[in-house]
C-alpha angles and dihedrals in degrees: 000000000000121000111214121220111246091215090061110125111208090184125231121331106254110208118244131202092248098050092107093061113117111237103171107042096185092059097025094236118165129214090247090057091052092046091049092050089051092053088049091060108275099136102162132058090240091057092048090049093050095042099043103017088235105165096015097101128096093295093052092220096308092120102033104026098095093047093050089048092049091050091049093048092048090051093046092043096237139108117274087236089066091062125086117241125232121250109277119233130181121253113279127208129185113263127195111244092233088067092068097038100040097095092047092052095042093058095080 
């Protein structure tokens, strides 16, 4: 796994025609937002996740993770395999509190 020099200057983020394409549907993050964050110094998947919330929606990166990683690798000039993955988490859905406590309250 490559360690990228923090003093590496990627230069300014030059706009591309596909920058308005949505990559993370859960958080509505575009390819341009990801590219700009990389040029601002976010060189890891974890940094991108924390900065943009890419991969923190309901799917937890199961839908967009590969695409975000491919964009990051292309901007850094490396292969996606050289980049570390984020911690995988299962999909989460909002649950009503009564669902968890129903059995406890029904015992009486």
